[in-house]
C-alpha positions as a Markdown table, in Angstrom:
| # | Residue | x | y | z |
|---|---|---|---|---|
| 1 | Unk | 0.0 | 0.0 | 0.0 |
| 2 | Unk | 1.3 | 3.5 | -0.9 |
| 3 | Unk | 0.1 | 6.7 | 0.8 |
| 4 | Unk | 1.2 | 10.2 | 1.5 |
| 5 | Unk | 1.3 | 11.5 | 5.1 |
| 6 | Unk | 2.6 | 14.6 | 7.0 |
| 7 | Unk | 5.1 | 13.6 | 9.6 |
| 8 | Unk | 4.6 | 14.3 | 13.3 |
| 9 | Unk | 8.2 | 13.9 | 14.1 |
| 10 | Unk | 11.7 | 14.4 | 12.5 |
| 11 | Unk | 12.6 | 11.4 | 10.2 |
| 12 | Unk | 15.3 | 10.3 | 7.9 |
| 13 | Unk | 14.4 | 9.3 | 4.3 |
| 14 | Unk | 14.9 | 5.6 | 3.8 |
| 15 | Unk | 16.3 | 6.1 | 0.2 |
| 16 | Unk | 18.5 | 9.2 | 0.2 |
| 17 | Unk | 19.2 | 9.6 | 4.0 |
| 18 | Unk | 18.1 | 13.3 | 4.2 |
| 19 | Unk | 16.8 | 14.5 | 7.6 |
| 20 | Unk | 13.3 | 15.9 | 7.3 |
| 21 | Unk | 11.8 | 18.2 | 9.9 |
| 22 | Unk | 8.4 | 17.5 | 11.6 |
| 23 | Unk | 5.5 | 18.6 | 9.4 |
| 24 | Unk | 7.1 | 17.7 | 6.1 |
| 25 | Unk | 5.3 | 15.4 | 3.6 |
| 26 | Unk | 6.5 | 11.8 | 3.5 |
| 27 | Unk | 5.6 | 8.9 | 1.2 |
| 28 | Unk | 5.0 | 5.6 | 3.1 |
| 29 | Unk | 5.2 | 2.2 | 1.3 |
| 30 | Unk | 3.7 | -0.6 | 3.4 |
| 31 | Unk | 4.5 | -4.2 | 2.4 |
| 32 | Unk | 2.2 | -7.0 | 3.3 |
| 33 | Unk | 4.8 | -9.1 | 5.1 |
| 34 | Unk | 6.7 | -6.2 | 6.8 |
| 35 | Unk | 5.4 | -4.5 | 9.9 |
| 36 | Unk | 6.8 | -1.0 | 9.6 |
| 37 | Unk | 6.4 | 1.2 | 6.4 |
| 38 | Unk | 9.2 | 2.3 | 4.3 |
| 39 | Unk | 9.4 | 6.1 | 4.5 |
| 40 | Unk | 10.5 | 8.3 | 1.6 |
| 41 | Unk | 10.9 | 12.1 | 1.3 |
| 42 | Unk | 9.0 | 14.1 | -1.4 |
| 43 | Unk | 12.0 | 14.1 | -3.8 |
| 44 | Unk | 12.5 | 10.3 | -3.6 |
| 45 | Unk | 8.9 | 9.4 | -4.0 |
| 46 | Unk | 7.9 | 8.0 | -7.4 |
| 47 | Unk | 4.4 | 9.5 | -7.2 |
| 48 | Unk | 3.4 | 13.2 | -7.4 |
| 49 | Unk | 2.4 | 14.8 | -4.1 |
| 50 | Unk | -1.3 | 15.4 | -3.6 |
| 51 | Unk | -2.5 | 18.9 | -2.5 |
| 52 | Unk | -4.1 | 17.6 | 0.8 |
| 53 | Unk | -2.1 | 15.2 | 3.0 |
| 54 | Unk | -3.3 | 13.5 | 6.2 |
| 55 | Unk | -1.3 | 14.0 | 9.4 |
| 56 | Unk | 0.4 | 11.0 | 11.1 |
| 57 | Unk | 1.3 | 7.5 | 10.1 |
| 58 | Unk | -1.0 | 4.5 | 10.4 |
| 59 | Unk | -0.3 | 2.3 | 13.4 |
| 60 | Unk | 1.3 | -1.0 | 12.4 |
| 61 | Unk | -0.8 | -4.0 | 13.0 |
| 62 | Unk | 0.9 | -6.4 | 15.4 |
| 63 | Unk | 1.5 | -10.1 | 15.0 |
| 64 | Unk | -1.2 | -12.4 | 16.3 |
| 65 | Unk | -1.4 | -16.1 | 16.9 |
| 66 | Unk | -4.0 | -18.7 | 17.9 |
| 67 | Unk | -3.7 | -19.8 | 21.5 |
| 68 | Unk | -4.3 | -23.4 | 22.7 |
| 69 | Unk | -7.9 | -22.4 | 23.4 |
| 70 | Unk | -8.4 | -21.2 | 19.9 |
| 71 | Unk | -8.4 | -17.5 | 20.9 |
| 72 | Unk | -6.4 | -14.9 | 18.9 |
| 73 | Unk | -3.6 | -13.5 | 21.1 |
| 74 | Unk | -1.2 | -10.6 | 20.4 |
| 75 | Unk | 2.4 | -11.3 | 19.8 |
| 76 | Unk | 4.3 | -14.0 | 17.9 |
| 77 | Unk | 3.5 | -17.6 | 18.5 |
| 78 | Unk | 5.4 | -19.2 | 21.4 |
| 79 | Unk | 8.3 | -21.4 | 20.5 |
| 80 | Unk | 8.0 | -25.1 | 21.2 |
| 81 | Unk | 11.0 | -27.0 | 22.6 |
| 82 | Unk | 12.8 | -29.4 | 20.2 |
| 83 | Unk | 12.1 | -33.0 | 21.2 |
| 84 | Unk | 14.8 | -35.6 | 21.1 |
| 85 | Unk | 12.7 | -37.8 | 18.8 |
| 86 | Unk | 12.6 | -35.0 | 16.1 |
| 87 | Unk | 16.4 | -34.4 | 16.1 |
| 88 | Unk | 18.4 | -37.6 | 16.7 |
| 89 | Unk | 21.9 | -36.8 | 18.0 |
| 90 | Unk | 23.5 | -39.9 | 16.4 |
| 91 | Unk | 23.1 | -39.4 | 12.7 |
| 92 | Unk | 24.9 | -42.7 | 11.7 |
| 93 | Unk | 22.5 | -44.7 | 13.8 |
| 94 | Unk | 19.6 | -42.8 | 12.3 |
| 95 | Unk | 20.8 | -43.4 | 8.8 |
| 96 | Unk | 21.3 | -47.1 | 9.3 |
| 97 | Unk | 17.8 | -47.4 | 10.6 |
| 98 | Unk | 18.6 | -48.5 | 14.2 |
């Protein structure tokens, strides 16, 4: 998703590295698999700047996972410990089938 915003804070362009003051227009590119948007200044954006720009960036959507009860919980899924049956320590014995 691509959108124009007016910054509420000082930011650095993600393409050219220029420091932009608060209140300057910025171009935000949000990718579907990345949480935070890519920020570009007005000179690095590949779209023309519209006459009216909204103030503030959209809040990134956090990661969610399904709990053991089937409820959606915030945050990434908890890691499960690796069991000895899944990762045999003796690879020669596992390859021979014993």
